[in-house]
C-alpha positions as CSV (number, residue, x, y, z in Angstrom):
1,X,1.8,-154.3,142.7
2,X,-0.5,-157.0,144.6
3,X,0.8,-158.7,147.7
4,X,2.1,-161.8,146.3
5,X,4.1,-159.6,143.7
6,X,5.4,-157.7,146.8
7,X,6.3,-161.0,148.2
8,X,8.1,-162.5,145.1
9,X,10.2,-159.4,144.8
10,X,11.5,-159.8,148.3
11,X,12.2,-163.1,147.6
12,X,14.4,-162.2,144.3
13,X,15.9,-159.5,146.0
14,X,16.6,-161.5,149.2
15,X,18.0,-164.5,147.5
16,X,20.1,-162.4,144.9
17,X,21.6,-160.7,147.5
18,X,22.5,-163.8,149.5
19,X,23.9,-166.0,146.3
20,X,24.4,-163.5,143.4
21,X,22.8,-166.3,141.1
22,X,19.8,-165.0,138.8
23,X,16.7,-166.3,140.2
24,X,14.4,-168.6,137.8
25,X,10.9,-169.3,138.3
26,X,11.3,-172.7,139.2
27,X,13.3,-171.8,142.6
28,X,10.3,-170.1,143.5
29,X,7.7,-172.6,142.9
30,X,8.1,-174.6,146.0
31,X,8.4,-171.4,148.4
32,X,4.9,-170.0,147.1
33,X,3.0,-173.1,146.5
34,X,2.4,-171.8,142.6
35,X,3.1,-173.5,139.5
36,X,6.0,-172.5,137.1
37,X,3.4,-170.7,134.7
38,X,2.0,-168.5,137.7
39,X,5.6,-167.4,138.8
40,X,6.4,-166.6,135.4
41,X,3.4,-164.6,134.7
42,X,4.1,-162.7,138.2
43,X,7.8,-162.0,137.5
44,X,6.5,-160.8,133.6
45,X,4.4,-158.4,135.6
46,X,7.3,-157.2,138.0
47,X,9.5,-156.9,134.8
48,X,7.1,-154.9,133.1
49,X,6.9,-152.5,136.2
50,X,10.6,-152.2,135.9
51,X,11.2,-153.9,139.6
52,X,13.5,-156.9,137.8
53,X,15.1,-157.5,135.0
54,X,16.9,-160.3,133.0
55,X,20.3,-161.4,133.5
56,X,22.3,-161.9,130.1
57,X,24.0,-164.7,131.2
58,X,21.1,-166.9,132.1
59,X,17.3,-166.7,131.9
60,X,16.8,-165.9,135.5
61,X,16.1,-162.5,136.9
62,X,17.7,-160.0,139.1
63,X,16.4,-157.0,141.0
64,X,16.7,-153.8,139.1
65,X,17.7,-150.4,141.1
66,X,14.1,-149.6,141.2
67,X,13.7,-153.1,142.6
68,X,16.2,-152.4,145.2
69,X,14.6,-149.2,146.1
70,X,11.4,-150.6,146.7
71,X,12.4,-153.6,148.6
72,X,14.4,-150.7,150.8
73,X,11.4,-148.6,151.2
74,X,8.5,-151.2,151.6
75,X,9.6,-154.3,152.2
76,X,12.8,-154.6,153.8
77,X,12.8,-154.8,158.2
78,X,16.2,-154.1,159.8
79,X,18.2,-157.2,160.9
80,X,18.9,-157.7,164.5
81,X,22.3,-157.7,165.2
82,X,24.1,-160.8,166.4
83,X,25.4,-161.0,169.9
84,X,29.0,-161.2,168.4
85,X,28.4,-158.1,166.4
86,X,26.7,-156.1,169.6
87,X,30.0,-157.3,171.5
88,X,32.3,-156.2,169.1
89,X,30.7,-152.4,169.1
90,X,30.0,-152.5,173.0
91,X,33.7,-152.9,173.7
92,X,34.2,-149.2,171.9
93,X,31.0,-147.8,173.4
94,X,31.7,-148.9,176.8
95,X,35.4,-147.8,177.2
96,X,34.9,-144.3,178.5
97,X,38.6,-143.8,178.3
98,X,38.4,-143.4,174.5
99,X,38.6,-140.2,172.8
100,X,35.9,-139.7,170.3
101,X,38.4,-139.7,167.5
102,X,39.8,-143.3,168.4
103,X,36.4,-144.6,169.0
104,X,35.6,-143.3,165.4
105,X,38.7,-145.1,164.2
106,X,38.0,-148.3,165.9
107,X,34.5,-147.9,164.5
108,X,35.6,-148.0,160.8
109,X,37.4,-151.0,161.0
110,X,34.7,-153.1,163.0
111,X,32.1,-151.9,160.5
112,X,34.2,-153.1,157.2
113,X,34.7,-156.3,159.4
114,X,31.2,-157.1,160.2
115,X,29.6,-156.1,156.8
116,X,32.5,-157.3,154.4
117,X,32.2,-153.6,152.6
118,X,33.9,-150.8,152.7
119,X,33.4,-148.3,155.7
120,X,34.2,-144.5,155.9
121,X,33.9,-142.1,158.4
122,X,34.3,-138.5,157.7
123,X,34.4,-136.3,160.9
124,X,34.2,-132.8,160.7
125,X,35.9,-131.6,163.8
126,X,36.9,-127.9,163.2
127,X,34.8,-127.2,166.4
128,X,37.4,-129.0,168.3
129,X,40.5,-128.0,166.8
130,X,42.3,-124.8,168.0
131,X,44.9,-122.7,166.2
132,X,48.8,-124.1,167.3
133,X,50.6,-122.4,164.4
134,X,50.7,-120.4,161.4
135,X,54.0,-120.3,159.4
136,X,55.0,-118.8,156.3
137,X,57.1,-120.6,154.0
138,X,58.6,-118.4,150.8
139,X,58.8,-120.0,147.2
140,X,59.8,-118.9,144.0
141,X,58.0,-116.2,141.7
142,X,56.5,-114.2,144.3
143,X,54.7,-117.2,145.8
144,X,54.1,-118.2,149.4
145,X,52.9,-121.2,151.4
146,X,50.7,-120.4,154.0
147,X,50.8,-123.3,156.3
148,X,48.0,-123.8,159.3
149,X,48.6,-126.4,162.2
150,X,46.1,-127.2,164.7
151,X,46.6,-128.8,168.3
152,X,45.1,-131.9,167.0
153,X,47.7,-132.4,164.6
154,X,45.8,-131.4,161.6
155,X,47.5,-129.5,159.1
156,X,46.5,-127.5,155.9
157,X,48.7,-125.6,153.4
158,X,47.5,-123.2,150.7
159,X,49.7,-121.5,148.0
160,X,49.3,-117.7,147.3
161,X,50.9,-115.4,144.8
162,X,51.7,-112.2,146.7
163,X,50.3,-109.1,144.8
164,X,52.5,-107.1,143.1
165,X,55.0,-105.0,145.1
166,X,54.1,-106.9,148.6
167,X,56.8,-107.7,150.7
168,X,57.4,-111.0,152.0
169,X,58.4,-109.3,155.4
170,X,55.1,-107.9,155.8
171,X,53.5,-111.4,155.2
172,X,55.8,-112.8,157.8
173,X,55.2,-109.7,160.4
174,X,51.5,-110.5,160.3
175,X,52.0,-114.2,160.6
176,X,53.9,-113.5,164.0
177,X,51.2,-111.2,165.1
178,X,48.6,-113.8,164.6
179,X,50.5,-116.7,166.3
180,X,51.0,-114.1,169.2
181,X,47.4,-113.3,169.7
182,X,45.4,-116.3,168.3
183,X,47.0,-119.3,169.4
184,X,44.3,-121.6,171.2
185,X,41.5,-119.8,169.4
186,X,39.1,-122.5,167.6
187,X,39.7,-122.8,164.3
188,X,35.9,-122.1,163.5
189,X,36.5,-118.6,165.4
190,X,39.7,-117.7,163.7
191,X,38.3,-115.9,160.6
192,X,35.9,-113.6,163.1
193,X,38.9,-112.7,165.5
194,X,41.0,-112.0,162.6
195,X,38.5,-109.2,161.4
196,X,37.7,-107.5,164.4
197,X,40.8,-108.0,166.7
198,X,43.6,-108.5,164.4
199,X,43.0,-106.4,161.2
200,X,42.8,-103.2,163.3
201,X,46.6,-103.8,164.8
202,X,48.1,-105.0,161.3
203,X,46.4,-101.6,160.1
204,X,48.9,-99.9,162.1
205,X,51.7,-102.0,162.1
206,X,51.7,-103.1,158.4
207,X,51.9,-100.8,155.3
208,X,50.3,-103.2,153.0
209,X,48.0,-104.6,155.3
210,X,44.9,-105.1,152.8
211,X,46.8,-107.5,150.8
212,X,48.1,-109.3,153.5
213,X,45.1,-109.5,155.5
214,X,43.1,-110.9,152.5
215,X,45.9,-113.5,152.1
216,X,45.4,-115.0,156.1
217,X,41.6,-114.6,155.8
218,X,41.3,-116.9,152.7
219,X,43.4,-119.1,154.3
220,X,41.5,-119.8,157.5
221,X,38.2,-119.6,155.7
222,X,39.3,-122.6,153.8
223,X,40.7,-124.2,156.3
224,X,37.6,-124.1,158.5
225,X,35.7,-125.6,155.5
226,X,38.0,-128.3,154.9
227,X,38.9,-129.6,158.3
228,X,37.6,-133.4,157.5
229,X,39.1,-136.0,158.9
230,X,38.9,-139.1,156.8
231,X,38.8,-142.7,158.1
232,X,38.6,-145.7,155.8
233,X,38.6,-149.5,156.0
234,X,38.0,-152.3,153.6
235,X,38.6,-151.0,150.2
236,X,39.8,-154.1,148.9
237,X,36.7,-156.0,150.3
238,X,34.2,-154.2,148.0
239,X,36.7,-155.5,144.9
240,X,35.9,-159.4,146.1
241,X,32.4,-158.9,145.3
242,X,31.4,-160.9,142.2
243,X,30.2,-157.5,140.6
244,X,33.7,-156.3,140.6
245,X,36.0,-158.8,138.8
246,X,36.6,-156.9,135.4
247,X,39.9,-154.9,135.4
248,X,38.6,-151.5,134.1
249,X,36.0,-151.5,137.3
250,X,38.4,-152.3,139.7
251,X,40.9,-149.7,138.3
252,X,37.7,-147.1,138.3
253,X,36.7,-147.9,141.8
254,X,40.1,-148.0,143.6
255,X,40.7,-144.4,141.7
256,X,37.8,-143.1,143.4
257,X,38.8,-144.2,147.0
258,X,42.2,-142.2,146.5
259,X,40.4,-139.0,145.4
260,X,40.0,-137.0,148.1
261,X,37.2,-134.7,146.3
262,X,35.5,-137.8,145.3
263,X,35.5,-139.2,148.9
264,X,34.2,-135.8,150.6
265,X,30.9,-135.9,148.2
266,X,30.0,-138.8,150.4
267,X,29.6,-136.4,153.3
268,X,26.0,-135.7,154.6
269,X,24.0,-133.2,156.6
270,X,20.9,-135.2,156.7
271,X,20.1,-136.7,160.0
272,X,18.8,-140.3,159.7
273,X,19.8,-143.1,157.5
274,X,19.9,-142.3,153.8
275,X,20.3,-144.9,151.4
276,X,21.6,-144.2,147.4
277,X,21.6,-146.8,144.8
278,X,23.4,-146.9,141.8
279,X,22.6,-143.7,140.0
280,X,21.2,-142.0,143.2
281,X,25.0,-141.6,144.4
282,X,27.5,-139.4,143.4
283,X,30.3,-142.0,144.0
284,X,29.7,-144.6,141.4
285,X,27.0,-146.0,139.3
286,X,27.8,-149.6,140.0
287,X,27.4,-149.4,144.1
288,X,25.2,-148.3,146.9
289,X,26.2,-145.9,149.6
290,X,24.3,-146.1,152.8
291,X,25.1,-143.2,155.1
292,X,23.9,-141.4,158.5
293,X,25.6,-138.8,160.8
294,X,26.7,-138.4,164.1
295,X,27.4,-135.4,166.8
296,X,29.3,-136.4,169.8
297,X,31.4,-133.9,172.1
298,X,31.3,-131.1,169.7
299,X,32.5,-133.3,167.2
300,X,30.3,-134.2,163.9
301,X,30.5,-136.4,160.9
302,X,29.2,-138.9,158.4
303,X,29.3,-142.7,158.6
304,X,29.2,-144.5,155.1
305,X,29.2,-147.9,153.9
306,X,29.9,-148.6,150.2
307,X,28.8,-151.9,148.9
308,X,27.6,-153.6,145.7
309,X,23.7,-153.0,144.7
310,X,23.2,-156.5,145.9
311,X,24.4,-155.3,149.6
312,X,22.5,-156.8,152.9
313,X,20.6,-153.8,153.3
314,X,18.9,-155.0,156.3
315,X,22.4,-155.5,158.4
316,X,24.1,-152.6,157.1
317,X,21.0,-150.3,158.2
318,X,21.0,-152.1,161.5
319,X,24.7,-151.3,162.1
320,X,25.0,-147.9,161.0
321,X,21.6,-147.0,163.6
322,X,23.4,-148.7,166.3
323,X,26.9,-146.7,165.7
324,X,24.8,-143.5,165.1
325,X,23.0,-143.9,168.5
326,X,25.9,-144.4,170.5
327,X,27.8,-141.9,168.7
328,X,25.3,-139.3,169.0
329,X,24.7,-137.0,172.1
330,X,21.3,-137.4,173.5
331,X,19.0,-134.4,173.7
332,X,18.7,-133.0,176.8
């Protein structure tokens, strides 16, 4: 791709992002001081390279997924945040009385407000959650529910079918031992303490300790893995975009926002800002997901913005970088 074609692609992407109107050769002639024929030839070259494509409704061109990717990787520069946007964010980060969890909740609303897209923050805070109580709820047909609560108000439950001849009294007795000895233990340390501190005790006091022990070990293991707080804002804003006017598209997108497993696919362990356009993301082929991570006071998580492929990439990336920088502990 030559320099003029790169400039042309940049102009097409930014015009389409701004207007959602397919770009024709005539609108580019004045900008590039070229004849309409020259622009058409260059657009034809970009189309053959797979960076733009014809719109079915008009004769104009729109960026393809590859075009957006090339733009983000090679042509785009992060946008400077406006003073108003910075002020909104600084009201959060300058308030030292705010807990990290409260700052995160406010961030998700502000991100959606500034971008007009959907924002999601998935905070994995098991390191900062301590065991408060374990409860056993008997059900019919030899089933029980193990209920685990933390001091931060997170509650998880898991249903088990008791092994044959396992007495519910033995399970309750074990939960009482755990409540007596492990209250206040960080959730991510409970399984280890269960193995080394609690198992020898229940081996002496509970006849069917092997079966009973495995129930609690599985429950705590699952809890530590799944302690994810999800904060979401602006789901409807995404559906105000021109791309999502079809009822079936709207139903599909809304159902994914309500699907916990689908939302958790957004979670990231990679540092830096990552952009996933269309088929690159696991959420939906018609959207872009831009995400980054944060690490603050023992809490960590993912910040993501979901919007149309025709997204203001420069603005979203600038906002996520600002928030990630302010929500991440500086290295000593």
